TIMI-2910 file (N, C-alpha, C, CB; in pm, 1 decimal, decimal comma, always signed):
<rs>
+----------+----------+----------+----------+----------+----------+----------+----------+----------+----------+----------+----------+------+
!      n_x !      n_y !      n_z !     ca_x !     ca_y !     ca_z !      c_x !      c_y !      c_z !     cb_x !     cb_y !     cb_z ! resn !
+----------+----------+----------+----------+----------+----------+----------+----------+----------+----------+----------+----------+------+
!  -1959,3 !  -3161,6 !   -792,8 !  -1939,6 !  -3018,5 !   -806,3 !  -1878,4 !  -2960,3 !   -678,7 !  -2072,5 !  -2949,2 !   -838,5 !  Unk !
!  -1934,1 !  -2999,5 !   -564,1 !  -1884,3 !  -2946,5 !   -437,8 !  -1739,5 !  -2987,0 !   -414,1 !  -1971,3 !  -2994,2 !   -322,3 !  Unk !
!  -1703,2 !  -3109,2 !   -450,5 !  -1565,1 !  -3152,7 !   -431,2 !  -1470,3 !  -3072,1 !   -519,3 !  -1551,2 !  -3302,6 !   -461,6 !  Unk !
!  -1515,8 !  -3035,3 !   -640,5 !  -1434,3 !  -2951,4 !   -727,9 !  -1413,8 !  -2812,8 !   -670,9 !  -1497,5 !  -2941,2 !   -864,1 !  Unk !
!  -1519,3 !  -2755,1 !   -612,9 !  -1508,6 !  -2623,2 !   -550,1 !  -1414,7 !  -2629,3 !   -431,2 !  -1647,1 !  -2571,9 !   -506,2 !  Unk !
!  -1430,4 !  -2732,2 !   -347,5 !  -1342,1 !  -2746,7 !   -231,1 !  -1197,7 !  -2766,2 !   -274,1 !  -1386,9 !  -2864,6 !   -143,8 !  Unk !
!  -1175,0 !  -2844,8 !   -377,9 !  -1038,8 !  -2864,6 !   -427,6 !   -980,0 !  -2733,6 !   -475,1 !  -1036,8 !  -2967,3 !   -540,9 !  Unk !
!  -1060,8 !  -2652,4 !   -541,5 !  -1012,7 !  -2523,1 !   -590,5 !   -977,6 !  -2431,4 !   -475,2 !  -1117,5 !  -2456,9 !   -680,0 !  Unk !
!  -1060,7 !  -2431,6 !   -372,2 !  -1034,0 !  -2345,7 !   -256,8 !   -911,9 !  -2390,6 !   -179,0 !  -1154,0 !  -2342,6 !   -165,1 !  Unk !
!   -880,7 !  -2519,5 !   -184,9 !   -764,9 !  -2571,5 !   -114,5 !   -638,3 !  -2564,2 !   -198,3 !   -789,9 !  -2713,4 !    -72,5 !  Unk !
!   -647,6 !  -2505,1 !   -315,9 !   -528,2 !  -2483,8 !   -396,4 !   -506,1 !  -2584,6 !   -506,6 !   -411,2 !  -2483,4 !   -309,6 !  Unk !
!   -589,3 !  -2684,3 !   -518,6 !   -574,0 !  -2783,6 !   -624,5 !   -654,8 !  -2739,2 !   -745,4 !   -618,9 !  -2924,8 !   -576,5 !  Unk !
!   -613,0 !  -2631,1 !   -807,5 !   -692,4 !  -2573,5 !   -916,5 !   -699,7 !  -2665,7 !  -1038,2 !   -634,2 !  -2439,2 !   -957,8 !  Unk !
!   -608,3 !  -2761,7 !  -1051,2 !   -613,4 !  -2854,4 !  -1164,2 !   -738,0 !  -2942,3 !  -1155,9 !   -486,6 !  -2941,7 !  -1168,2 !  Unk !
!   -786,1 !  -2970,5 !  -1034,9 !   -904,8 !  -3053,0 !  -1016,0 !  -1032,8 !  -2970,8 !  -1014,9 !   -893,4 !  -3131,0 !   -887,3 !  Unk !
!  -1021,5 !  -2840,3 !  -1023,6 !  -1138,8 !  -2752,4 !  -1017,4 !  -1211,3 !  -2752,2 !  -1150,2 !  -1098,1 !  -2609,1 !   -979,1 !  Unk !
!  -1341,3 !  -2728,8 !  -1146,9 !  -1415,3 !  -2715,9 !  -1272,5 !  -1360,5 !  -2599,5 !  -1354,7 !  -1566,0 !  -2696,0 !  -1245,2 !  Unk !
!  -1378,6 !  -2607,9 !  -1486,5 !  -1327,1 !  -2504,3 !  -1576,5 !  -1375,8 !  -2364,7 !  -1538,6 !  -1367,5 !  -2535,1 !  -1719,4 !  Unk !
!  -1502,9 !  -2353,4 !  -1500,6 !  -1557,4 !  -2221,3 !  -1470,9 !  -1491,8 !  -2158,5 !  -1348,4 !  -1707,4 !  -2230,4 !  -1449,8 !  Unk !
!  -1430,6 !  -2240,5 !  -1261,2 !  -1360,8 !  -2186,2 !  -1144,4 !  -1216,3 !  -2150,0 !  -1176,2 !  -1364,6 !  -2286,2 !  -1029,8 !  Unk !
!  -1161,3 !  -2208,8 !  -1281,7 !  -1021,8 !  -2181,8 !  -1315,0 !  -1004,1 !  -2056,9 !  -1399,6 !   -963,1 !  -2299,3 !  -1387,0 !  Unk !
!  -1113,5 !  -2001,9 !  -1449,6 !  -1105,1 !  -1881,8 !  -1531,9 !  -1088,4 !  -1759,5 !  -1443,1 !  -1230,2 !  -1867,3 !  -1621,0 !  Unk !
!  -1002,8 !  -1666,4 !  -1482,4 !   -990,0 !  -1543,2 !  -1403,8 !  -1121,6 !  -1467,0 !  -1402,9 !   -877,4 !  -1454,0 !  -1459,9 !  Unk !
!  -1152,5 !  -1407,4 !  -1291,5 !  -1274,1 !  -1329,0 !  -1277,2 !  -1248,2 !  -1188,6 !  -1329,3 !  -1321,9 !  -1325,7 !  -1129,6 !  Unk !
!  -1330,9 !  -1144,4 !  -1421,2 !  -1317,2 !  -1010,8 !  -1477,1 !  -1394,9 !   -913,2 !  -1390,4 !  -1366,9 !  -1006,0 !  -1624,1 !  Unk !
!  -1326,3 !   -821,9 !  -1329,1 !  -1389,9 !   -719,3 !  -1248,1 !  -1386,8 !   -587,8 !  -1324,7 !  -1319,9 !   -705,1 !  -1110,3 !  Unk !
!  -1499,5 !   -517,6 !  -1335,0 !  -1500,0 !   -390,6 !  -1406,8 !  -1399,8 !   -292,7 !  -1346,3 !  -1640,2 !   -329,7 !  -1405,9 !  Unk !
!  -1312,6 !   -238,7 !  -1427,8 !  -1215,4 !   -140,7 !  -1382,0 !  -1093,5 !   -199,9 !  -1313,6 !  -1280,8 !    -46,9 !  -1289,8 !  Unk !
!  -1089,2 !   -332,6 !  -1296,7 !   -979,0 !   -394,9 !  -1223,7 !   -847,5 !   -383,0 !  -1298,7 !  -1009,6 !   -540,9 !  -1197,0 !  Unk !
!   -851,4 !   -391,5 !  -1429,9 !   -727,9 !   -387,5 !  -1508,6 !   -657,2 !   -253,3 !  -1493,0 !   -757,9 !   -414,1 !  -1656,6 !  Unk !
!   -735,4 !   -145,5 !  -1480,6 !   -674,7 !    -12,5 !  -1469,7 !   -595,8 !     +5,6 !  -1340,0 !   -782,4 !    +94,2 !  -1478,9 !  Unk !
!   -636,7 !    -65,2 !  -1233,8 !   -567,0 !    -47,8 !  -1105,8 !   -477,8 !   -166,1 !  -1071,1 !   -667,5 !    -26,3 !   -994,7 !  Unk !
!   -470,1 !   -265,9 !  -1158,9 !   -374,0 !   -373,9 !  -1139,4 !   -424,1 !   -491,6 !  -1059,1 !   -255,1 !   -320,9 !  -1074,3 !  Unk !
!   -553,8 !   -508,1 !  -1042,1 !   -606,3 !   -621,4 !   -967,8 !   -643,0 !   -734,3 !  -1062,3 !   -727,6 !   -579,9 !   -884,9 !  Unk !
!   -611,7 !   -856,6 !  -1022,7 !   -659,1 !   -973,9 !  -1094,6 !   -708,8 !  -1071,9 !   -990,9 !   -547,3 !  -1037,1 !  -1184,6 !  Unk !
!   -806,1 !  -1153,0 !  -1029,2 !   -860,5 !  -1250,7 !   -936,5 !   -892,2 !  -1376,7 !  -1014,9 !   -986,9 !  -1196,1 !   -863,2 !  Unk !
!   -844,4 !  -1488,1 !   -967,0 !   -873,8 !  -1615,6 !  -1030,9 !   -801,1 !  -1724,5 !   -956,8 !   -834,1 !  -1614,8 !  -1179,9 !  Unk !
!   -844,6 !  -1847,0 !   -975,2 !   -780,8 !  -1956,8 !   -904,3 !   -650,1 !  -1997,3 !   -969,5 !   -873,6 !  -2075,5 !   -897,2 !  Unk !
!   -625,6 !  -1949,0 !  -1089,8 !   -499,9 !  -1982,6 !  -1155,1 !   -386,0 !  -1898,0 !  -1099,0 !   -511,3 !  -1962,9 !  -1306,8 !  Unk !
!   -419,3 !  -1789,7 !  -1031,8 !   -319,2 !  -1706,8 !   -965,2 !   -383,3 !  -1644,0 !   -843,8 !   -261,9 !  -1597,9 !  -1060,6 !  Unk !
!   -301,7 !  -1606,7 !   -747,9 !   -355,4 !  -1543,0 !   -629,1 !   -400,1 !  -1402,1 !   -661,6 !   -252,1 !  -1541,9 !   -516,5 !  Unk !
!   -474,6 !  -1343,8 !   -568,4 !   -514,4 !  -1204,3 !   -586,3 !   -387,4 !  -1121,6 !   -589,2 !   -611,9 !  -1155,9 !   -472,6 !  Unk !
!   -376,2 !  -1040,1 !   -688,3 !   -257,5 !   -958,4 !   -706,1 !   -289,5 !   -814,1 !   -670,5 !   -204,6 !   -968,6 !   -850,4 !  Unk !
!   -224,0 !   -763,0 !   -569,2 !   -246,3 !   -626,0 !   -524,5 !   -119,4 !   -547,0 !   -551,8 !   -285,1 !   -620,3 !   -372,8 !  Unk !
!   -131,3 !   -428,7 !   -606,1 !    -11,1 !   -349,5 !   -630,5 !    +67,1 !   -330,0 !   -500,6 !    -47,8 !   -213,0 !   -692,2 !  Unk !
!   +198,9 !   -348,2 !   -505,8 !   +278,8 !   -333,3 !   -385,0 !   +308,3 !   -187,6 !   -354,0 !   +408,1 !   -410,0 !   -398,3 !  Unk !
!   +306,6 !   -102,0 !   -454,4 !   +324,7 !    +39,1 !   -427,3 !   +192,7 !    +93,6 !   -375,2 !   +372,1 !   +116,1 !   -554,2 !  Unk !
!   +199,0 !   +162,2 !   -265,6 !    +76,4 !   +210,7 !   -204,4 !   +100,9 !   +343,8 !   -136,2 !    +21,8 !   +108,8 !   -104,5 !  Unk !
!     -6,9 !   +407,5 !    -98,7 !     +3,1 !   +536,1 !    -33,4 !    +19,7 !   +522,2 !   +117,6 !   -118,6 !   +619,2 !    -64,7 !  Unk !
!    +25,1 !   +401,5 !   +169,7 !    +33,2 !   +381,6 !   +313,3 !   +174,4 !   +403,2 !   +363,5 !    -14,6 !   +242,6 !   +350,3 !  Unk !
!   +186,8 !   +492,0 !   +460,0 !   +313,0 !   +513,8 !   +529,4 !   +281,2 !   +525,1 !   +677,2 !   +387,7 !   +641,5 !   +476,6 !  Unk !
!   +381,9 !   +506,7 !   +759,9 !   +361,9 !   +521,0 !   +903,8 !   +317,0 !   +663,4 !   +937,6 !   +491,5 !   +485,8 !   +980,1 !  Unk !
!   +369,1 !   +761,0 !   +863,8 !   +331,7 !   +900,5 !   +890,1 !   +184,4 !   +924,8 !   +856,7 !   +420,9 !   +996,4 !   +808,6 !  Unk !
!   +138,5 !   +870,8 !   +743,6 !     -1,9 !   +891,3 !   +706,3 !    -94,8 !   +819,0 !   +803,6 !    -27,3 !   +842,2 !   +562,3 !  Unk !
!    -56,1 !   +700,0 !   +848,7 !   -136,7 !   +628,7 !   +946,5 !   -139,5 !   +704,5 !  +1078,1 !    -83,2 !   +487,0 !   +967,6 !  Unk !
!    -25,8 !   +757,1 !  +1119,4 !    -19,7 !   +834,8 !  +1243,3 !   -109,7 !   +957,9 !  +1235,4 !   +124,9 !   +877,0 !  +1272,8 !  Unk !
!   -106,4 !  +1025,2 !  +1120,3 !   -190,6 !  +1142,9 !  +1099,9 !   -339,0 !  +1105,3 !  +1106,5 !   -158,3 !  +1209,2 !   +964,6 !  Unk !
!   -375,7 !   +995,4 !  +1040,5 !   -514,5 !   +949,6 !  +1043,5 !   -559,0 !   +913,5 !  +1184,8 !   -532,2 !   +829,6 !   +951,6 !  Unk !
!   -473,2 !   +842,0 !  +1256,5 !   -507,5 !   +803,3 !  +1393,5 !   -524,0 !   +925,5 !  +1482,5 !   -400,5 !   +710,8 !  +1451,4 !  Unk !
!   -440,5 !  +1026,9 !  +1460,1 !   -451,7 !  +1150,6 !  +1538,4 !   -583,3 !  +1221,2 !  +1513,7 !   -336,9 !  +1244,2 !  +1506,1 !  Unk !
!   -621,0 !  +1234,8 !  +1387,2 !   -746,4 !  +1304,4 !  +1356,8 !   -867,2 !  +1223,5 !  +1403,1 !   -756,8 !  +1332,4 !  +1206,2 !  Unk !
!   -859,9 !  +1091,6 !  +1389,9 !   -969,2 !  +1007,1 !  +1437,5 !   -980,8 !  +1017,0 !  +1589,2 !   -947,6 !   +860,3 !  +1394,5 !  Unk !
!   -867,1 !  +1016,2 !  +1658,1 !   -868,3 !  +1026,0 !  +1804,2 !   -934,4 !  +1152,9 !  +1853,1 !   -727,9 !  +1018,8 !  +1857,8 !  Unk !
!   -904,5 !  +1264,4 !  +1788,1 !   -964,2 !  +1393,0 !  +1827,4 !  -1114,8 !  +1388,5 !  +1805,3 !   -901,2 !  +1510,6 !  +1747,2 !  Unk !
!  -1156,6 !  +1341,1 !  +1688,1 !  -1299,8 !  +1336,8 !  +1656,5 !  -1374,7 !  +1239,1 !  +1748,0 !  -1320,4 !  +1297,1 !  +1509,5 !  Unk !
!  -1314,6 !  +1122,2 !  +1773,7 !  -1381,9 !  +1025,8 !  +1861,6 !  -1390,7 !  +1077,2 !  +2004,1 !  -1308,9 !   +891,8 !  +1859,6 !  Unk !
!  -1287,9 !  +1148,4 !  +2051,1 !  -1293,1 !  +1207,5 !  +2185,5 !  -1406,3 !  +1308,2 !  +2194,5 !  -1159,0 !  +1275,1 !  +2221,0 !  Unk !
!  -1424,3 !  +1383,9 !  +2087,0 !  -1534,3 !  +1480,4 !  +2082,4 !  -1668,3 !  +1408,1 !  +2089,8 !  -1526,6 !  +1566,0 !  +1954,1 !  Unk !
!  -1682,0 !  +1302,2 !  +2011,6 !  -1807,1 !  +1226,4 !  +2009,9 !  -1833,1 !  +1158,1 !  +2144,3 !  -1804,0 !  +1122,0 !  +1898,0 !  Unk !
!  -1727,6 !  +1106,5 !  +2205,8 !  -1741,5 !  +1037,3 !  +2334,1 !  -1789,1 !  +1133,7 !  +2441,6 !  -1608,2 !   +972,6 !  +2375,8 !  Unk !
!  -1742,1 !  +1259,2 !  +2434,2 !  -1781,0 !  +1357,8 !  +2535,3 !  -1921,2 !  +1413,9 !  +2510,5 !  -1680,1 !  +1471,7 !  +2538,3 !  Unk !
!  -1984,3 !  +1373,0 !  +2400,2 !  -2120,1 !  +1416,2 !  +2373,7 !  -2130,3 !  +1544,7 !  +2294,4 !  -2191,6 !  +1432,4 !  +2500,6 !  Unk !
!  -2018,0 !  +1600,7 !  +2254,6 !  -2018,5 !  +1723,9 !  +2175,7 !  -2033,2 !  +1689,1 !  +2028,4 !  -1889,2 !  +1806,4 !  +2199,9 !  Unk !
!  -2083,2 !  +1784,5 !  +1948,1 !  -2092,4 !  +1757,8 !  +1803,9 !  -1953,4 !  +1748,1 !  +1741,0 !  -2174,3 !  +1868,0 !  +1733,9 !  Unk !
!  -1942,0 !  +1666,4 !  +1638,3 !  -1814,8 !  +1649,6 !  +1568,1 !  -1773,9 !  +1780,2 !  +1502,4 !  -1824,6 !  +1537,5 !  +1462,9 !  Unk !
!  -1643,1 !  +1803,5 !  +1493,9 !  -1592,3 !  +1922,8 !  +1425,5 !  -1608,6 !  +1910,0 !  +1275,3 !  -1445,2 !  +1946,6 !  +1460,3 !  Unk !
!  -1588,8 !  +1789,5 !  +1224,3 !  -1602,4 !  +1763,1 !  +1081,1 !  -1727,7 !  +1681,9 !  +1054,1 !  -1478,8 !  +1689,7 !  +1027,3 !  Unk !
!  -1739,5 !  +1636,9 !   +932,6 !  -1857,8 !  +1558,7 !   +896,6 !  -1840,0 !  +1413,3 !   +941,1 !  -1883,8 !  +1565,8 !   +743,6 !  Unk !
!  -1948,5 !  +1348,4 !   +981,5 !  -1940,3 !  +1206,2 !  +1017,8 !  -1892,0 !  +1120,6 !   +899,8 !  -2077,5 !  +1155,9 !  +1066,3 !  Unk !
!  -1926,9 !  +1160,7 !   +777,5 !  -1883,1 !  +1084,2 !   +660,7 !  -1731,3 !  +1086,8 !   +645,4 !  -1948,9 !  +1138,9 !   +534,3 !  Unk !
!  -1669,7 !  +1200,2 !   +677,3 !  -1523,5 !  +1210,0 !   +671,7 !  -1460,6 !  +1120,2 !   +778,0 !  -1477,5 !  +1356,7 !   +691,0 !  Unk !
!  -1519,0 !  +1117,5 !   +896,2 !  -1468,4 !  +1030,4 !  +1002,5 !  -1481,5 !   +883,7 !   +962,6 !  -1543,8 !  +1056,6 !  +1134,5 !  Unk !
!  -1593,5 !   +848,4 !   +903,2 !  -1614,1 !   +710,2 !   +856,2 !  -1507,4 !   +674,5 !   +752,9 !  -1757,0 !   +692,6 !   +795,2 !  Unk !
!  -1480,3 !   +766,1 !   +659,3 !  -1378,5 !   +741,0 !   +556,8 !  -1240,2 !   +726,2 !   +619,7 !  -1377,5 !   +854,8 !   +453,1 !  Unk !
!  -1208,0 !   +807,0 !   +718,9 !  -1077,8 !   +795,6 !   +786,8 !  -1064,6 !   +662,6 !   +859,9 !  -1058,8 !   +911,3 !   +885,8 !  Unk !
!  -1171,5 !   +618,4 !   +922,6 !  -1169,3 !   +488,0 !   +990,8 !  -1149,8 !   +376,5 !   +888,3 !  -1300,7 !   +465,2 !  +1071,6 !  Unk !
!  -1216,5 !   +387,9 !   +773,9 !  -1200,4 !   +288,7 !   +668,0 !  -1056,3 !   +284,6 !   +618,8 !  -1294,9 !   +318,9 !   +551,5 !  Unk !
!   -995,1 !   +402,5 !   +603,2 !   -856,8 !   +408,6 !   +556,7 !   -761,2 !   +347,4 !   +658,3 !   -816,9 !   +553,1 !   +528,0 !  Unk !
!   -786,8 !   +369,9 !   +786,9 !   -703,0 !   +308,6 !   +890,3 !   -715,7 !   +156,9 !   +884,1 !   -742,1 !   +360,5 !  +1031,1 !  Unk !
!   -836,7 !   +108,5 !   +868,2 !   -858,8 !    -35,9 !   +858,4 !   -785,3 !    -93,8 !   +738,4 !  -1008,9 !    -67,0 !   +848,3 !  Unk !
!   -796,2 !    -25,5 !   +626,4 !   -728,9 !    -71,1 !   +504,9 !   -576,6 !    -69,9 !   +523,6 !   -768,7 !    +17,6 !   +384,8 !  Unk !
!   -524,8 !    +33,3 !   +587,0 !   -380,6 !    +42,4 !   +611,5 !   -333,6 !    -69,3 !   +705,0 !   -345,2 !   +179,9 !   +671,3 !  Unk !
!   -414,7 !   -102,6 !   +805,1 !   -377,3 !   -210,8 !   +896,7 !   -375,5 !   -345,6 !   +825,5 !   -473,9 !   -215,9 !  +1015,4 !  Unk !
!   -471,7 !   -367,1 !   +739,2 !   -473,8 !   -492,7 !   +662,9 !   -352,0 !   -498,7 !   +571,1 !   -605,3 !   -505,5 !   +579,9 !  Unk !
!   -321,2 !   -387,4 !   +504,1 !   -203,0 !   -382,5 !   +418,6 !    -76,7 !   -403,8 !   +502,6 !   -195,9 !   -247,5 !   +343,0 !  Unk !
!    -70,5 !   -338,9 !   +618,7 !    +45,9 !   -349,2 !   +705,6 !    +67,5 !   -488,3 !   +760,5 !    +33,3 !   -253,6 !   +818,4 !  Unk !
!    -41,0 !   -563,4 !   +777,6 !    -27,2 !   -700,3 !   +825,6 !    +59,2 !   -782,3 !   +730,8 !   -164,6 !   -765,4 !   +841,7 !  Unk !
!    +50,3 !   -749,9 !   +603,8 !   +127,4 !   -825,3 !   +505,2 !   +264,1 !   -762,6 !   +477,3 !    +48,9 !   -836,0 !   +375,8 !  Unk !
!   +272,2 !   -629,8 !   +476,4 !   +393,0 !   -563,9 !   +429,3 !   +472,5 !   -486,9 !   +535,0 !   +356,8 !   -471,8 !   +321,7 !  Unk !
!   +409,7 !   -444,0 !   +644,4 !   +482,0 !   -362,5 !   +742,5 !   +416,9 !   -376,3 !   +879,9 !   +485,2 !   -213,5 !   +698,8 !  Unk !
!   +472,1 !   -462,5 !   +963,0 !   +412,9 !   -489,7 !  +1094,5 !   +419,0 !   -369,5 !  +1188,6 !   +482,8 !   -607,2 !  +1158,8 !  Unk !
!   +497,1 !   -269,0 !  +1154,3 !   +504,3 !   -149,4 !  +1238,8 !   +370,8 !    -74,4 !  +1242,2 !   +615,1 !    -56,1 !  +1188,7 !  Unk !
!   +285,6 !    -96,9 !  +1142,1 !   +155,1 !    -30,3 !  +1140,7 !    +71,6 !    -72,5 !  +1260,8 !    +79,8 !    -61,7 !  +1010,4 !  Unk !
!    +69,4 !   -201,6 !  +1289,2 !     -9,0 !   -249,4 !  +1403,8 !    +51,3 !   -198,3 !  +1534,0 !    -15,8 !   -403,9 !  +1405,1 !  Unk !
!   +184,0 !   -191,6 !  +1541,2 !   +249,2 !   -137,4 !  +1660,1 !   +206,4 !     +7,4 !  +1683,6 !   +402,2 !   -146,3 !  +1646,5 !  Unk !
!   +202,0 !    +84,6 !  +1577,8 !   +157,9 !   +224,2 !  +1587,2 !    +12,2 !   +231,5 !  +1632,2 !   +175,5 !   +296,0 !  +1451,7 !  Unk !
!    -70,9 !   +145,2 !  +1578,7 !   -212,0 !   +138,9 !  +1617,7 !   -223,8 !   +111,8 !  +1767,9 !   -286,2 !    +29,1 !  +1536,7 !  Unk !
!   -141,2 !    +19,8 !  +1818,1 !   -143,3 !    -13,0 !  +1960,9 !    -87,2 !   +100,6 !  +2046,2 !    -63,9 !   -140,8 !  +1986,6 !  Unk !
!    +21,8 !   +162,2 !  +2001,1 !    +81,2 !   +273,4 !  +2076,1 !    -16,7 !   +388,7 !  +2092,3 !   +207,8 !   +322,7 !  +2006,6 !  Unk !
!    -95,4 !   +413,6 !  +1990,1 !   -193,0 !   +522,9 !  +1993,4 !   -318,9 !   +486,5 !  +2071,9 !   -231,0 !   +562,4 !  +1852,1 !  Unk !
!   -326,5 !   +362,9 !  +2119,3 !   -441,6 !   +311,3 !  +2193,9 !   -571,7 !   +335,5 !  +2117,3 !   -449,1 !   +376,8 !  +2333,1 !  Unk !
!   -565,7 !   +313,4 !  +1987,2 !   -680,5 !   +338,2 !  +1901,6 !   -795,4 !   +241,6 !  +1929,9 !   -639,6 !   +328,4 !  +1756,5 !  Unk !
!   -763,0 !   +118,8 !  +1966,6 !   -869,5 !    +22,2 !  +1993,0 !   -956,1 !    +67,5 !  +2109,7 !   -810,6 !   -116,3 !  +2021,7 !  Unk !
!   -895,1 !   +122,7 !  +2214,0 !   -975,3 !   +169,8 !  +2327,3 !  -1062,3 !   +288,6 !  +2286,4 !   -884,2 !   +208,9 !  +2445,5 !  Unk !
!  -1011,4 !   +375,6 !  +2198,4 !  -1093,8 !   +485,7 !  +2147,4 !  -1211,4 !   +432,3 !  +2066,3 !  -1009,2 !   +580,9 !  +2061,2 !  Unk !
!  -1183,8 !   +330,8 !  +1985,2 !  -1290,0 !   +271,2 !  +1903,7 !  -1398,8 !   +211,2 !  +1992,5 !  -1232,1 !   +163,1 !  +1809,9 !  Unk !
!  -1357,0 !   +138,2 !  +2095,0 !  -1453,8 !    +74,9 !  +2186,2 !  -1533,7 !   +179,0 !  +2262,3 !  -1382,2 !    -17,7 !  +2285,0 !  Unk !
!  -1467,3 !   +284,3 !  +2310,7 !  -1537,1 !   +390,3 !  +2382,9 !  -1639,3 !   +459,5 !  +2293,7 !  -1437,3 !   +492,6 !  +2437,2 !  Unk !
!  -1605,3 !   +480,6 !  +2167,5 !  -1698,6 !   +544,5 !  +2074,2 !  -1818,3 !   +453,3 !  +2045,1 !  -1626,5 !   +580,7 !  +1942,7 !  Unk !
!  -1794,2 !   +323,7 !  +2041,4 !  -1905,2 !   +230,4 !  +2021,1 !  -2006,2 !   +238,8 !  +2134,9 !  -1852,8 !    +87,4 !  +2008,4 !  Unk !
!  -1957,6 !   +262,1 !  +2254,0 !  -2044,4 !   +266,3 !  +2371,5 !  -2101,8 !   +405,1 !  +2398,3 !  -1968,3 !   +219,4 !  +2492,6 !  Unk !
!  -2048,8 !   +506,6 !  +2333,9 !  -2092,8 !   +644,2 !  +2358,9 !  -2224,9 !   +671,8 !  +2288,0 !  -1985,4 !   +745,0 !  +2312,6 !  Unk !
!  -2325,8 !   +714,3 !  +2362,8 !  -2454,6 !   +742,8 !  +2298,0 !  -2448,3 !   +863,1 !  +2203,7 !  -2560,8 !   +767,1 !  +2403,7 !  Unk !
!  -2349,2 !   +951,2 !  +2221,9 !  -2339,4 !  +1069,8 !  +2138,3 !  -2268,2 !  +1048,3 !  +2006,4 !  -2270,5 !  +1176,0 !  +2212,5 !  Unk !
!  -2208,0 !   +933,1 !  +1988,1 !  -2137,1 !   +906,4 !  +1862,5 !  -2239,4 !   +883,3 !  +1751,5 !  -2042,0 !   +783,0 !  +1876,6 !  Unk !
!  -2219,1 !   +943,8 !  +1634,1 !  -2312,7 !   +921,8 !  +1523,5 !  -2322,0 !   +774,5 !  +1487,7 !  -2270,4 !  +1002,5 !  +1400,9 !  Unk !
!  -2441,3 !   +732,4 !  +1451,1 !  -2465,2 !   +591,6 !  +1422,0 !  -2379,6 !   +542,3 !  +1306,0 !  -2612,0 !   +568,9 !  +1391,1 !  Unk !
!  -2357,0 !   +625,1 !  +1202,8 !  -2276,3 !   +580,7 !  +1088,6 !  -2133,2 !   +551,3 !  +1132,2 !  -2277,0 !   +687,0 !   +977,0 !  Unk !
!  -2084,1 !   +626,1 !  +1230,8 !  -1950,0 !   +602,6 !  +1283,5 !  -1947,2 !   +472,0 !  +1361,1 !  -1904,9 !   +719,7 !  +1373,3 !  Unk !
!  -2048,1 !   +449,6 !  +1442,9 !  -2052,2 !   +326,6 !  +1522,2 !  -2065,2 !   +204,0 !  +1432,0 !  -2168,8 !   +331,1 !  +1622,4 !  Unk !
!  -2141,1 !   +215,3 !  +1326,0 !  -2153,6 !   +103,4 !  +1232,1 !  -2019,6 !    +76,1 !  +1165,3 !  -2261,8 !   +132,8 !  +1125,4 !  Unk !
!  -1947,0 !   +180,7 !  +1126,0 !  -1815,8 !   +161,8 !  +1063,7 !  -1718,2 !    +97,2 !  +1161,1 !  -1759,8 !   +296,0 !  +1014,2 !  Unk !
!  -1725,0 !   +132,5 !  +1286,8 !  -1634,3 !    +75,8 !  +1385,9 !  -1660,9 !    -72,8 !  +1407,9 !  -1647,1 !   +150,9 !  +1517,5 !  Unk !
!  -1784,3 !   -111,2 !  +1390,4 !  -1816,5 !   -255,0 !  +1404,5 !  -1752,7 !   -331,0 !  +1290,7 !  -1970,9 !   -279,5 !  +1406,2 !  Unk !
+----------+----------+----------+----------+----------+----------+----------+----------+----------+----------+----------+----------+------+
</rs>
């Protein structure tokens, strides 16, 4: 069994057990275009809402909020909104790694990693934000 699983993970799906070769049905996946199975790679829609402008805007708003948190002042917005913005930046960077390397360049130009690290070390940053940054 283990050799069949390893073969499937290494791309030899013909040697994989039948239960591994079947596409995995995810609730709601068909509506958004996702498929998952060893018979085909994960298929992600190539059209997306990620643009360099939207990433720049997100990084700007995150930078302002993290600077506020680092200085010990209360956030202007809700911590949940900041967590969601950080999640969106992470998702955009992962997408950009495959489709647009300029996203990572923008992330570096904005020195976002240093802001993230400073917020992790700041005692005034909300815990939900620090957990998201990890």
